[in-house]
Phi, psi and omega in degrees: 000311185293320176303314184293326176300318181299313181299314179301313186285359172287355178272136187303313185304333184253358188297332181300324180291349184293343181297342176294350180258007182308313183250032182310324184250013177276140179228157168297138188270129177277141179280357181243050183281120183241332182228167176227134170277125185226153178261119190233163169216142178246358172215153175285152175155197178305119179306328180291348183249326190260348182278152181211135178272131183223151168268112181258140178287145178252149181296150183288335176211136178281154178283168186301329185261009187248165183227135175262136181232155163256120174294134179267299179216153178210124179282164171256107177258162175309319180302325178294318178296316177299323179294317180297322180290340184090010186257356183271163182294323179272134178223098176298154179297138183267147356288152188225157166269136183287154163121127178260332190220150176165170177244141181232162173246137183282125181261321179208153179230146177286168190290339177266358184286131184240331187267353178227149179225167179298132185099340180288155173262149181211162175244141171294139185283319187262145169293149181070027183278350173087067183273350180273063172207164190279321182227157175199159174245131180232152165288152183305320183289347178276003183229148181240118183295141180230158177301142181247020176246020176244167175302138182303326180291328175294317180294324185289335185244022189264339193282331188258296190282309179297321180295321176295317171304311181304311185288317180298326182276348181254329197260355186244317175222156175275112179263135178239156180309139183091343178293165186239135174242137176243139182213149165257175184059037195288343180267001174290171181295323180293314181301318175297323177294315173309310182299317184284322172298317178301313177303318182291337184254008179076027183256160177254149183229137168254116193242119186257127177230167175283143176293150183199164182302325181262039184296322179298323175292321179295317180302315183292324180297308183298317177295330176295333182274351178121004183299137178278311175225144175229122178228163181267166179298322180296320182299326182298339180262019176247159176300338178292333173297313177304315178300320179297318188286329177286326178297339184286341179072348168211139183282158180302134169281332187226132173241135180243119192238122176237013184249312186082188178062220177293332178298326177291316178304322177296321176303310187297317181303329184261004181282156173291160171303139186059022178287165183244133161246131185246126180255125179231006176197170177214071184293335178280343179069022178247152178291156176287128179254119188251115173296127184298316178298312179298320183300311183287305195280341178260357184052047183290153180238128181245143185211142171264152180220135175226116185297329180296321181294316182297320177298319184297328178274350183225047186307304181245030187283151172298332182295322186288318179296312179301318180296311182292331175293312180291323175293322177295320181299314181295320179297321181297328179268010184059024175268351176224102182269150172298155178294158179302128195218154167253134172270142187217122174306144181295334178287351172256032184299332179295322176294321177301310182295315180303318178294323178295326182289343180273354180139158188246032178291327168244129181277140179270129183243127176272131174253126187272089193261009177293000000 
């Protein structure tokens, strides 16, 4: 039931009703919290084989600079899977609790904690902090307060994908209303955020996706989020793609690549002179292929982007605060929806992980229902 509701409420027209799910995973807090159910791994490998659910002890008393939190929701992102497999850049010391992203509610605070109070919501500051658990203890500096008047699922999924989209659209070229952004992997969580931010800022988007049996449904979903054009990778290699680009009256200033290989090449061919292509993923596991003539004669610029590195360099920067404030405002106005998602109780993590390994067309969200 909850999963079906989330899929429906991913559409802008119905998102206002979504507020009834804000506290879907909030419970009255017991003063005798002694353990946390956590998803852990002690060796890298196949997530279906190495993950284990465990009850971990919590300290009987938190320190003066610490905060006890109840995790509310945590998404399963590709980085989580890669981290378990041992192929991600960040490798927490083992054994480790899984999870890079999520939203928590403050349950108790130490005597020296000033920036957080009981009832506040917060996001973990660092990647790999272990969000797939029901309760956790953090140092005050390890948490960043987030608005608690937006849907919990929006708060749980705001720190990675919408922030990635935001920074890529702000930091490389100056985009003005009417400008065009082209992207592949447009149905990814980042892709959906790009579409919605572009619509909110008056930009146009050309969105490339893989062909699939339900392509018409996917096109309708992305257009309901504000996509200007949605085309398949196969369409990009036809004369009709050239016609489409001419009809835009100006070529894209910015291309966003999360696939690599030939899909990246297609983005480059369609960029404007002096255009930027920003690569933030490599789903095809193929290298970025750059046509020499296009690269030289269009004076194209290629850049890599990793949100974790940006966060590390901007822990307490005004830019980070401004970004999160604007994203929360858009979520509050139903202009930035959480990605289409399925809710999964944390104790059913095996099923959620298995579905994620089959693809990320629907994001799997763990709900900390203890």
